[in-house]
N, C-alpha and C positions, 0 to 999 in steps of 0.2 A: 504494500500500500504506500503510495507517495514515493518520494525520492530517498527515503531512509534516514532523513535528518533526525537527530535526537537533540532537540532544543529544550532547555528548561522553560517552564511556563508557570506563572502564579496567577490564579484567578480568584476573585472573591466577589461577594454580592454587594458589599457596601464599601465606601471610600475610606477604609481604615489604612491610611497611607503608611504609618509606621509598622503596623503588623505585616502589611504586604512587603515592605522593604526588608523586614527581618527575615521573612520566608524566602524572599528572592536572594538575599545574601547567603543564606544557608545552602540553597540548592545550586546557585550559579557560581558563586565565588569560593565557597568553602567545600564544594563537591559533596555535600551531605545528601542523604536520601530524601525523597519526597515526604516520607513519614516525618523525618526530623524537621523539614521545612514547615509542614502543617502545625506541628507541635510548637515550634518557635514563634510562628506568626500568631497563633491563638494565644500563647502565653504573653506576648507583647501587648495584645489588646486587653488581656486580663489585668496586667500591671497598670496600663494607662487608662483603664475604664473607658474604652472606646464607646462612643455613643451613649455613655452613662447607663448602658443596659448590661454591659459585660464587666465582670469582676466585682470587687467590693463596692457597695453602694449602688449596685444594679437593681433591676426590678425585683421586688420581693415576691415570694411564693404565696400560696393561699394562707399561710400562717404569719405573714408579715416579715418573714426572714429572708435574707439573701442567701441562697444556696448556690454553691459553685460545683458544677459537675461537667464533665466532658468525656467524649469517647472518640477515639480514632480507630478506624478499621483498615487493615491492609488486605485487600482482596486477592493478593498473589500467593497466599499461603496454601 
């Protein structure tokens, strides 16, 4: 399929610039895995509270508490 180029790519839904940059650096400059890039990009948004809905101080659950959870799956296993 295609010309066989293997280029790194980072896509997200929202304009979380610093999270995107962190993921891009991990996958393109540091040669880390896509799984590492996802983790690092999400972690950056958790630290910076991107959009004020991610990380501490984010949207509370039905009990009025902010709960932090995440899941990453690698479908190549």
